[in-house]
C-alpha positions in Angstrom: -0.1 0.0 -0.1 1.3 3.4 -1.0 1.4 6.4 1.4 -1.6 8.6 2.0 -2.3 11.2 -0.6 -1.1 14.8 0.1 -2.1 18.2 -1.4 1.2 17.8 -3.4 -0.5 14.9 -5.3 -3.0 17.2 -6.9 -2.9 17.4 -10.7 -0.5 14.3 -10.9 -1.3 11.9 -13.8 -2.9 8.6 -12.6 -1.5 5.6 -14.9 -2.1 2.0 -14.8 0.5 -0.5 -13.8 1.5 -0.5 -17.8 1.7 3.2 -17.8 -1.4 4.3 -19.6 -2.9 7.4 -18.5 -6.5 7.2 -17.1 -6.8 10.8 -15.7 -5.4 13.0 -13.0 -5.8 13.7 -9.4 -8.3 16.5 -8.6 -8.7 16.5 -4.9 -7.2 14.6 -2.0 -8.4 13.3 1.4 -5.9 11.0 3.3 -6.4 7.5 1.9 -8.4 8.6 -1.2 -8.0 10.9 -4.2 -10.6 12.1 -6.7 -9.7 11.3 -10.3 -10.9 13.4 -13.2 -10.9 10.5 -15.8 -9.8 10.9 -19.3 -12.5 10.2 -21.9 -11.3 6.7 -22.4 -13.5 5.9 -25.4 -13.6 2.3 -24.1 -9.7 2.2 -23.5 -10.2 1.9 -19.9 -10.7 -2.0 -19.2 -13.5 -3.3 -17.5 -11.1 -5.2 -15.2 -9.4 -1.9 -14.0 -12.7 -0.1 -13.7 -14.1 -3.2 -11.6 -10.9 -2.9 -9.3 -11.5 0.5 -8.6 -15.3 0.5 -8.3 -16.0 2.8 -11.1 -19.0 2.9 -13.0 -19.5 4.1 -16.6 -21.8 6.8 -16.0 -19.3 9.1 -14.1 -16.3 11.0 -15.3 -14.9 11.4 -11.8 -14.1 8.7 -9.5 -12.0 7.8 -6.3 -8.7 6.0 -6.0 -7.9 4.7 -2.6 -4.2 4.2 -1.5 -4.7 0.4 -1.4 -5.0 0.5 -5.2 -1.8 2.5 -5.7 1.7 1.0 -6.2 3.7 4.0 -6.0 3.7 7.9 -6.1 6.4 9.9 -7.5 6.9 13.5 -8.4 4.8 13.2 -11.6 2.5 10.4 -11.3 0.4 7.9 -9.3 0.9 4.5 -10.5 -2.0 1.8 -9.9 -1.3 -1.6 -8.8 -1.6 -4.3 -11.4 -5.2 -5.5 -11.8 -4.0 -9.3 -12.3 
């Protein structure tokens, strides 16, 4: 599990374990971050959506730190959904 989110994580890219960008951090609240999703046009796999608990009808969703593999200066990388 990654560290809790901080204000410094706002506007960072959120990427899959494979490095595909799925959105950016809009807001943070300790172990959760609100993500503004990119319009994925079907590119965001159902497996990743299921792992994160995201539905198809909303373009903003939460990521919990338990889903995060690492956070660096530029991005929040998700754990593998395998």
